C-alpha positions as CSV (number, residue, x, y, z in Angstrom):
1,M,-8.8,24.2,29.1
2,T,-8.2,20.6,28.3
3,Q,-4.5,19.6,28.4
4,R,-3.3,18.6,24.9
5,T,-2.2,15.0,25.0
6,I,-0.6,13.2,22.1
7,V,0.3,9.5,21.9
8,H,2.8,8.1,19.4
9,A,2.5,4.3,19.1
10,D,5.1,2.3,17.1
11,L,5.0,-1.5,16.7
12,D,8.5,-2.9,17.5
13,A,10.3,-4.5,14.5
14,F,6.9,-5.0,13.0
15,Y,7.5,-7.2,9.9
16,A,9.9,-9.4,11.8
17,S,7.6,-9.6,14.8
18,V,4.7,-10.8,12.6
19,E,6.9,-13.6,11.2
20,V,7.8,-14.7,14.8
21,L,4.1,-14.4,15.8
22,D,3.1,-16.8,13.0
23,D,6.0,-19.1,13.4
24,P,7.0,-19.4,17.1
25,S,10.1,-21.5,16.2
26,L,11.7,-18.2,15.1
27,R,11.6,-16.8,18.6
28,R,14.9,-15.5,19.8
29,K,16.4,-16.1,16.3
30,P,17.9,-13.3,14.1
31,V,15.0,-12.8,11.6
32,I,15.7,-10.6,8.5
33,V,12.7,-9.7,6.3
34,G,13.2,-8.6,2.7
35,G,14.3,-11.6,0.6
36,A,16.5,-14.6,0.5
37,K,20.1,-14.6,1.8
38,G,22.4,-12.9,-0.7
39,E,19.6,-11.6,-2.9
40,R,20.0,-8.2,-4.4
41,G,17.3,-6.4,-2.5
42,V,17.3,-4.5,0.8
43,V,16.3,-5.4,4.3
44,S,12.7,-4.3,5.1
45,A,12.9,-5.2,8.8
46,A,15.2,-7.0,11.3
47,S,14.5,-8.5,14.6
48,Y,16.3,-7.2,17.6
49,E,18.4,-10.4,17.7
50,A,19.6,-9.6,14.1
51,R,20.3,-6.0,15.0
52,R,22.9,-7.1,17.5
53,Y,24.9,-8.1,14.4
54,G,24.6,-4.6,12.8
55,V,21.7,-5.5,10.5
56,H,19.1,-2.8,10.0
57,S,16.4,-1.7,7.6
58,A,17.4,-0.4,4.1
59,M,20.7,-2.4,4.3
60,P,21.5,-4.5,1.2
61,L,20.6,-8.1,1.8
62,Q,24.1,-9.2,0.7
63,T,25.6,-7.0,3.5
64,A,23.1,-8.4,6.0
65,A,24.2,-12.0,5.0
66,R,27.8,-11.2,5.6
67,R,27.1,-9.6,9.0
68,C,24.6,-12.3,10.1
69,P,25.2,-15.5,8.0
70,H,23.1,-17.6,10.4
71,G,20.1,-15.3,10.2
72,V,16.7,-16.5,9.0
73,F,16.0,-14.6,5.8
74,L,12.4,-14.3,4.7
75,P,10.7,-12.6,1.7
76,G,8.0,-10.8,3.5
77,R,4.2,-11.0,3.3
78,P,2.7,-7.6,2.7
79,E,-1.0,-8.8,2.9
80,R,-0.5,-10.3,6.3
81,Y,1.3,-7.1,7.6
82,R,-1.6,-5.0,6.3
83,E,-4.2,-7.3,8.0
84,L,-2.5,-7.0,11.4
85,S,-1.9,-3.3,10.9
86,E,-5.6,-2.7,10.4
87,R,-6.4,-4.6,13.6
88,V,-4.0,-2.5,15.6
89,M,-5.3,0.7,14.1
90,A,-8.8,-0.4,15.1
91,I,-7.7,-0.7,18.7
92,F,-6.2,2.8,18.6
93,A,-9.6,4.1,17.2
94,D,-11.4,2.7,20.3
95,Y,-9.7,5.5,22.4
96,T,-10.1,8.4,20.0
97,P,-11.3,9.2,16.5
98,L,-8.2,11.3,16.0
99,V,-5.8,8.7,14.7
100,E,-3.2,9.6,12.1
101,P,-1.5,6.6,10.6
102,I,2.1,7.3,9.5
103,S,2.8,3.8,8.1
104,L,1.6,0.3,8.7
105,D,3.3,0.1,12.0
106,E,3.0,3.6,13.6
107,A,0.4,6.3,14.3
108,F,-0.2,9.5,16.3
109,L,-3.3,9.7,18.5
110,D,-4.8,12.8,20.0
111,V,-6.4,11.7,23.2
112,S,-6.9,15.1,24.7
113,G,-10.6,14.6,24.9
114,S,-10.5,11.0,26.1
115,A,-9.5,11.4,29.7
116,A,-13.0,11.3,31.1
117,A,-13.7,8.0,29.5
118,F,-10.3,6.3,29.7
119,G,-7.9,8.2,32.0
120,D,-4.9,10.3,31.4
121,G,-2.4,9.8,28.5
122,A,-0.2,7.4,30.5
123,T,-3.2,5.3,31.4
124,I,-4.4,5.2,27.8
125,A,-0.9,4.3,26.6
126,G,-0.7,1.4,29.0
127,R,-4.2,0.1,28.0
128,I,-3.2,0.2,24.3
129,K,0.0,-1.7,25.0
130,Q,-1.9,-4.4,27.0
131,R,-4.6,-4.8,24.3
132,V,-2.2,-5.0,21.4
133,R,-0.2,-7.7,23.2
134,A,-3.3,-9.7,24.4
135,E,-5.5,-9.4,21.3
136,I,-2.9,-9.5,18.6
137,G,0.3,-10.8,20.1
138,L,2.6,-7.9,19.1
139,V,4.6,-5.4,21.2
140,V,4.1,-1.6,20.7
141,S,6.3,1.2,22.1
142,V,4.5,4.3,23.1
143,G,5.4,7.9,23.9
144,V,3.1,10.4,25.5
145,A,3.6,14.2,25.4
146,T,1.9,17.5,24.7
147,N,2.9,17.5,21.0
148,K,3.8,15.1,18.2
149,L,7.5,15.8,18.2
150,C,8.1,14.9,21.8
151,A,5.7,11.9,21.7
152,K,7.6,10.5,18.7
153,V,11.0,11.0,20.3
154,A,9.8,9.5,23.6
155,S,8.5,6.3,21.9
156,D,11.9,5.8,20.2
157,L,14.0,6.1,23.4
158,R,13.6,2.8,25.2
159,K,12.6,0.3,22.6
160,P,11.5,-2.4,22.6
161,D,8.3,-2.3,24.7
162,A,8.7,1.3,25.7
163,L,6.3,3.6,27.6
164,V,7.8,7.0,28.0
165,V,5.8,10.0,29.3
166,V,7.0,13.6,28.9
167,P,5.3,15.7,31.6
168,P,3.7,19.0,30.4
169,G,6.1,21.8,30.7
170,H,9.2,19.6,30.6
171,E,9.5,19.3,26.8
172,R,12.6,21.4,26.5
173,A,14.4,19.6,29.4
174,F,13.4,16.2,28.0
175,L,15.0,17.0,24.6
176,A,18.1,18.9,25.8
177,P,20.5,16.0,26.5
178,L,19.6,14.1,23.3
179,P,21.8,14.1,20.2
180,I,20.6,16.4,17.4
181,R,19.9,13.5,15.0
182,R,16.8,12.8,17.1
183,L,15.2,16.1,16.0
184,W,12.9,16.3,13.0
185,G,14.6,18.0,10.1
186,V,18.2,17.3,11.2
187,G,19.7,15.1,8.6
188,P,23.4,14.4,7.9
189,Q,24.0,17.7,6.1
190,A,22.4,19.7,8.9
191,Q,24.4,17.8,11.5
192,A,27.6,18.6,9.7
193,A,26.6,22.2,9.4
194,L,25.7,22.4,13.1
195,T,29.1,21.0,14.2
196,D,30.6,24.3,12.9
197,Y,28.8,25.9,15.8
198,G,29.9,23.2,18.3
199,V,26.3,21.8,18.5
200,T,25.9,18.1,19.1
201,T,22.9,18.0,21.4
202,I,19.4,19.4,21.1
203,G,20.0,21.5,24.2
204,Q,23.0,23.2,22.6
205,L,20.9,23.8,19.5
206,A,18.2,25.4,21.6
207,A,20.7,27.8,23.2
208,L,21.8,29.2,19.8
209,P,20.2,32.6,19.0
210,A,17.3,32.1,16.6
211,E,18.8,34.8,14.4
212,T,21.9,32.7,13.9
213,L,19.9,29.7,12.8
214,H,17.8,31.8,10.5
215,R,20.9,33.3,8.8
216,R,22.4,29.8,8.3
217,F,19.3,27.8,7.3
218,G,16.6,30.4,6.5
219,R,13.0,29.4,7.4
220,H,14.2,25.9,8.2
221,G,16.4,27.4,10.9
222,D,13.3,29.0,12.5
223,D,11.7,25.6,12.6
224,L,14.8,24.0,14.1
225,S,14.9,26.7,16.8
226,A,11.3,26.0,17.8
227,R,11.7,22.3,17.8
228,A,14.8,22.3,19.8
229,R,12.8,24.1,22.5
230,G,10.1,21.4,22.4
231,I,7.6,23.5,20.5
232,D,5.4,21.8,17.9
233,A,1.9,22.9,17.1
234,A,1.2,20.3,14.3
235,P,-2.2,18.8,14.8
236,V,-3.0,15.1,14.5
237,Q,-4.7,14.7,11.1
238,P,-6.8,11.5,10.9
239,S,-7.6,11.6,7.2
240,H,-4.3,11.4,5.3
241,A,-4.6,10.4,1.7
242,P,-1.4,9.0,0.2
243,K,0.7,11.4,-1.8
244,S,2.0,8.6,-4.0
245,I,1.5,4.9,-4.6
246,G,4.3,2.8,-6.1
247,H,6.1,-0.5,-6.4
248,E,9.6,-1.4,-7.4
249,H,11.4,-4.6,-8.2
250,T,15.1,-5.6,-7.9
251,F,16.3,-8.2,-10.4
252,S,18.4,-11.1,-9.2
253,V,20.7,-10.5,-12.2
254,D,21.1,-7.3,-14.0
255,T,19.1,-7.3,-17.3
256,A,19.2,-5.3,-20.5
257,D,16.2,-7.3,-22.0
258,V,13.7,-4.6,-22.9
259,G,10.9,-7.2,-23.1
260,R,11.5,-8.3,-19.6
261,L,11.7,-4.7,-18.3
262,K,8.4,-3.9,-20.0
263,S,6.8,-7.1,-18.6
264,T,7.9,-6.1,-15.1
265,L,6.5,-2.7,-15.6
266,L,3.1,-4.2,-16.6
267,D,3.1,-6.3,-13.4
268,L,4.0,-3.2,-11.3
269,A,1.3,-1.1,-13.1
270,E,-1.3,-3.8,-12.3
271,S,-0.6,-3.6,-8.6
272,V,-0.4,0.2,-8.5
273,A,-3.7,0.6,-10.4
274,S,-5.4,-1.9,-8.0
275,R,-4.2,0.1,-5.0
276,L,-5.3,3.4,-6.6
277,R,-8.8,2.0,-6.9
278,R,-8.7,0.6,-3.4
279,H,-8.1,4.2,-2.1
280,G,-10.6,5.7,-4.5
281,M,-7.9,7.8,-6.1
282,V,-6.7,8.6,-9.6
283,A,-3.2,9.5,-10.8
284,G,-2.3,12.6,-12.8
285,A,1.2,11.6,-13.6
286,V,3.6,8.7,-13.5
287,Q,7.2,8.5,-12.3
288,L,9.7,5.9,-13.5
289,K,12.8,4.8,-11.5
290,V,15.7,2.9,-13.2
291,R,18.8,1.8,-11.3
292,Y,21.7,0.5,-13.2
293,E,24.7,-1.6,-12.1
294,G,26.9,0.5,-9.9
295,F,23.7,2.0,-8.2
296,E,23.4,4.9,-10.7
297,T,19.8,5.8,-10.5
298,L,17.7,7.8,-13.0
299,T,14.1,9.0,-12.5
300,R,11.8,10.4,-15.1
301,Q,8.2,11.6,-14.8
302,A,5.5,12.7,-17.1
303,P,1.8,13.8,-16.9
304,L,-0.9,11.5,-18.0
305,P,-3.3,12.6,-20.8
306,S,-6.1,12.4,-18.2
307,Q,-6.4,11.3,-14.6
308,T,-6.7,7.5,-14.3
309,D,-6.7,4.4,-12.2
310,E,-6.4,2.0,-15.1
311,T,-3.5,-0.4,-15.6
312,E,-3.1,0.1,-19.3
313,A,-2.8,3.9,-19.1
314,L,-0.2,3.7,-16.4
315,Y,1.7,1.0,-18.2
316,R,1.8,2.9,-21.5
317,A,3.0,6.1,-19.8
318,A,5.7,4.1,-18.0
319,C,6.9,2.4,-21.2
320,T,7.3,5.7,-22.9
321,L,9.4,7.0,-20.0
322,L,11.4,3.7,-20.1
323,E,12.3,4.2,-23.8
324,R,13.6,7.7,-22.9
325,T,15.5,6.5,-20.0
326,L,17.3,3.3,-21.1
327,I,20.9,3.4,-21.9
328,G,21.7,0.9,-24.6
329,G,23.6,-2.2,-23.5
330,R,23.6,-1.4,-19.7
331,G,22.1,-3.8,-17.3
332,V,19.3,-2.7,-15.1
333,R,19.4,-3.7,-11.4
334,L,16.1,-2.2,-10.3
335,I,13.0,-0.8,-11.9
336,G,10.1,1.0,-10.2
337,M,6.9,2.8,-11.0
338,T,5.0,5.4,-8.9
339,A,1.6,7.0,-9.5
340,I,1.9,10.7,-8.4
341,S,-0.2,13.8,-8.5
342,L,-3.0,11.9,-6.9
343,A,-6.6,13.1,-6.4
344,G,-9.9,11.6,-5.4
345,A,-11.6,9.7,-8.1
346,R,-13.9,12.0,-10.1
347,Q,-17.6,11.4,-10.4
348,L,-18.6,10.2,-13.9
349,T,-21.0,12.2,-16.0
350,L,-23.3,11.1,-18.8
351,F,-20.5,12.0,-21.3
352,D,-18.0,9.8,-19.6
353,A,-17.6,6.1,-20.5
354,R,-15.9,3.5,-18.4
355,P,-14.0,0.8,-20.2
356,Q,-16.0,-2.3,-21.2
357,N,-14.0,-4.4,-18.9
358,D,-14.9,-2.4,-15.8
359,R,-16.8,-5.3,-14.2
360,L,-13.8,-7.5,-14.8
361,T,-11.5,-4.9,-13.2
362,R,-13.7,-4.8,-10.1
363,S,-13.7,-8.6,-9.9
364,I,-9.9,-8.8,-10.1
365,D,-9.7,-6.2,-7.3
366,L,-12.0,-8.3,-5.1
367,V,-9.9,-11.4,-5.6
368,R,-6.7,-9.4,-4.8
369,E,-8.2,-7.8,-1.7
370,R,-9.2,-11.2,-0.4
371,F,-6.3,-13.4,-1.4
372,G,-3.4,-11.0,-2.0
373,D,-1.8,-9.2,-5.0
374,R,-0.2,-12.4,-6.3
375,A,-3.5,-14.4,-6.4
376,I,-4.3,-13.3,-10.0
377,T,-2.3,-12.0,-12.8
378,R,-2.3,-11.5,-16.6
379,A,-1.7,-14.5,-18.8
380,R,1.2,-12.7,-20.6
381,L,3.0,-12.5,-17.3
382,L,2.9,-16.2,-16.5
383,S,6.1,-16.9,-18.4
384,Q,7.9,-14.4,-16.1
385,R,9.8,-15.7,-13.1
386,P,8.0,-15.0,-9.8
387,M,8.8,-11.5,-8.7
388,R,9.2,-10.1,-5.2
389,R,8.0,-6.5,-5.1
390,F,8.6,-4.0,-2.4
391,D,5.6,-1.8,-1.6
392,F,7.0,1.7,-0.9
393,G,3.9,3.8,-1.5
394,E,0.8,4.7,0.5
395,R,2.6,7.0,2.9
396,P,1.6,10.5,3.8
397,E,4.2,13.2,3.7
398,S,5.1,13.8,7.3
399,P,8.1,15.2,9.1
400,S,10.5,12.6,10.4
401,P,13.1,12.8,13.2
402,G,15.8,11.3,11.0
403,P,17.0,7.8,10.9
404,D,14.8,5.5,13.0
405,P,16.5,2.3,14.2
406,D,13.1,0.6,14.3
407,D,11.9,1.8,11.0
408,T,10.4,-0.8,8.8
C-alpha cells in the first residue's frame, strides 16, 4: 500500500516578500503592507524585519506605525499577488494534480502517488523550494507528513525557509511538546477551558480521556482528542469553490454621508460581481457589514430575488440592507459587501434573457482581468476619492490551527 504523503507549502510573508522582490531597495527593511502609515486600515502582511517590532497581520495600521515608525508602509497590489500566486500553484501542479489551495500563499499537496516520478515527500518538498526560489524569487516553507494537520503544523515551526518532515508513525510524538494553540480548533476560548484541566501542551491534551473531552466540548471534543494524537483523515481536495466573495473599505475619516456610502457600495458591488463571473458563479444572497466609530460592527444579510452575478442586482440588495442598518447621525468607519450562498452559474434556457449590456460586461471583465480592478470604473464613481479595498473573499472553508504568525 502506498504511504500517504501530504505536503503543506506556505509562502513566507507573501505580500511583503513580493514588494521586496519587485523593489530590491526594500531588502532588510521593515515592510508593512496594508496602507499608508497611520491610515485606518489593518496590516495585511509584515516582513520579518517588521515583526521584530511586534507588527503582525490584522493589526491596526495606526498601532503598527507606533510600534515601527520607521517602517515602509505600502498599500498593496492584489493583482500582482494573484499573478505570482498562480505561477507558484503551477509549480505545485507539476508534482501532483492533487493541489488544494487554501489562500493565495498556501496549499496542500497530496504527493502519495508521485514518488516513482519525483522521489519521496522530502525530496519533492526540496525541489519545490528550489524551483519557487529560482523561477519566481520567493521563499516557501514546507512541511511533510502523513496528514494535513501535521504537515501544516510542521511548515509553521521553523519559518522562514522551513523544511520540516514528520516521519510516519511519529505524528503524536511530534505534536506532544507543542502548545495547544498550534492545534486546529483550539482558539482562545478552548485554551481557557483546557487550562481548567491543567492542559497547556498537545501531549497533555492527548493524555486526557476522550470521555472527558466529549463531556466538556461534545463532538468538538472528539475531534480534539483525535487531532491531539496526530490523527487526521481529511483528504486533499483540489477543486475548492469559494464559499463567499467579498470586499470591504475602511474610510480615512468616519462618514455619515449616505450618498458616499452608497457610492462605495456600488464600487464594491462592481468588483464582487466581476469576481463572481471570473469564477463562473452566482450569488443567492448578499451580506452587508457596517462598522461604526468605536468598532461596533453590525452585519445584515438577505436573499436575492434570483441567483445573479450582476452588479446592479447586488448593489440594490446591499442598499436595501444599508437603509435597514444605518443609525442616524453615526459615522461609519468601514463598510463591506459579501456575496454568499454561491453556486455554479446556471445554464440559460430559451426562456431566459441576459441583459442587453452582456457584451459590455464581458468587455469590462476582460479589461479588469488584464489590467486590474482599478483600470476601469463607472463614470458616477469618478468623483469619489480613490479607494483602497481589501479583498477578503475567495477562500474555501478549511480548518485552521489557530493564529498563524505568517498569515497574510
